[in-house]
N, C-alpha and C positions, 0 to 999 in steps of 0.2 A: 529132342534130337536123339537118334539112336546112337549106340556105342561106336559102330563103324564110321558114322559120319564125324562123330567127335574126334575119332582117331585120325581121320584124314585131315581134318582142319588143324588139329594139333601138330601133325606132321608138317603141313604147309607152313605154319607159324614158325616152327623150328628152322625149317629151310630158309625162310626169309630172314630170320634173326641171324643165322649162320652167314647168310649172304651179306648183311649189313656189317657183321663183325669183320668180314674179309675185305670190305670196301677200303680202297686205299685213299689216303689224303693227298691233296695236291703236293704237299711237301715231299711225301714219299716218291711221287712220280718224278719231280724235279731232281731228287737226289739220285734216283736211278739213271737219269740222263747225265748228270755230272760224273757218274762213275763209269760212264761208257757202255752201260747195259742198255743199248739202244732198243732192242726188240722188246724187253721188258717194260722199258719206259713208254714205248709206243702203245703197248697193250694197256698199261696203267692209265695213260691219258685218254685212250678210247673208252675205257670203262667210265671215266669221269664225265664224258660227254653224254652218257646215258643217265646221269644222276638227275633227280628232281630238283635239286638246289641249283639255281642258275649260276651261282658263284662257282660251284664245282664244274659246271659245263663250261664256264668262261675259262677256267684254268686248263681244262682238258683241251679245248679248241686251241688255246694258246700254245700249249705244248705240241700240238699237231700242226702248228703254223697256219691255222685257219683264223687269221687275224680279224677278219670282218665278223665272223660268227662270235669270236671271243669278245669283241667290242660290243656287240649286241647283247650278249649274255651279261656283261658287266653292267650295262645300262639297266637291264631288267632286274638284276640283283639289287642295284641301288634304289630302284623304284620301289622295291619291296622292303628295303631296310635303309631308309634315308640316312640314318645316324651311324651306320657302320663305317668306321674309319678304315678298317682293313680293306674293304672293297675299293675305296677311293685309292689307297696306296697301291694296291695290286694293279688296278686299272691304269694308274699313273705310270707304273713300271712298264706296262705293255706299251703305252703311248710313247714313253721315253725310248724304248727299244725300237719303236717304229718312226723315230726321228720327229716326233710331235711334241717338242718340249714345252711349248706354250700351254697346251692343254694339260700336259702332265704336271706342270708346275701348279696350275690352278687346282688340280685334284689333290696334290700333296698339301697345299695350303688349306684346302677344305678339310682334309683329314686332321690337320693340326688344330684347326678351329674346333673340332669336335673332341679331340684328344690331345691336349697340350703336351703330354708325355710320350707321344708316339715316336719312338726312335726311328722306325722304318720310314715315316713321313719326312723326318729330318734328313735321313740318308737319301731319299728321293730328291729332295731339294739340293743336297750336296752334289748329286750326280748331274742334275741339270745345270747347276753353277759350274761344275768342272767342264762340261761340254762347251760353255761359253767363256772358258778361261777367266771366270769371275773369282775374285779373292774371297768371296763368301763361301766358296766350296769348303775351305778349311774350317770356317766358323760353323757351318751346318754339320760337317763330319764330326767335329769336336762335340757338338751338342748331341748328336746321335750317340756317341760313345759315353757321354755324360749320363744319358738316360738309360743306355744299355751297354755296359762295358764289355759284354760277351758277344756283341754284334760282329761277327766275323767279317762281313762285307765292308763294314765301316773301317775296321782296322786295315783291310786291304786297300781301300780308297785312300786313307791317310798315308799309307806307305807309297802309293803311286804319286800322290801329290807331292810328298816329300822328295821323291826321286826326280820329279819334274823341276823341283827347286834345287836340285843338286845336293840335297842333304842325305847322302847315302846312309849316314848313321841312323837317323830317325827312320828312313825307309826300311832298313833291316830290323830295327826295333819293332816297328809296327807289323812288319811281315812275320816276325817271330811270335808276336802276340796272337796274330791270326792262326798261325800253325799250332800254338799251344791249345787253342780252342777247337781246332778242326784239323785233323791230319790230312784232309783232302782240300785244303785251301789253296786251289790251283793258282790264283792270282798272286798269292803270297810267294809261292815257289817261283813264279815268273819274275817277281821283284828280286828275289835273291839271284836268280840267273842273270838278270840285267846288270845288277851291281857287279858281279864277277866280270861280265863282258866290259863294263865301263872301266874296271880296274886292270883290264888286259890280262885277266885270269880265265881259265877254262870254267865254263858254267856246267860242266858234265855232272858234277856232284849234286 
């Protein structure tokens, strides 16, 4: 191979490597959305839909509200990686969001069967239980926090469950725990505002 050809190939390799280095993760895309950076989040999710990995495509289509495509992508991802607990948890969260708790619950349980210490799977089961006003919601949330004390969403859910049970003290405590872990724990902020309203105080702060 002559030197110019090698130079071109090397340049293309560097370009490809740089492109991969810039590729966003699903977590980064969702974070952009939570921060209200809608245009950037949209672009981020669109980039994911062009990925070779069907799991990334699933997250991208989910973020763009292309639910059927996301569902199909998750199915493909699992077909390629049968034992991947993460894919089951994320697919379950999509189905939970789309009001399909029966199949979501099955996926969370399958994830736990493959990874008994999967805090996100426990959180998923807690969310499904909470939707059905099942007392197991607290048990599953506590299990999720036992496995991962830094799981912000689990602290927020526990705060919400405590508030539903009129335990404002625990609700505030769990909301504070979430906020110590993440300054943009929006549900935790909402819990604090709700407590103020219930106490007939202004929630402005």
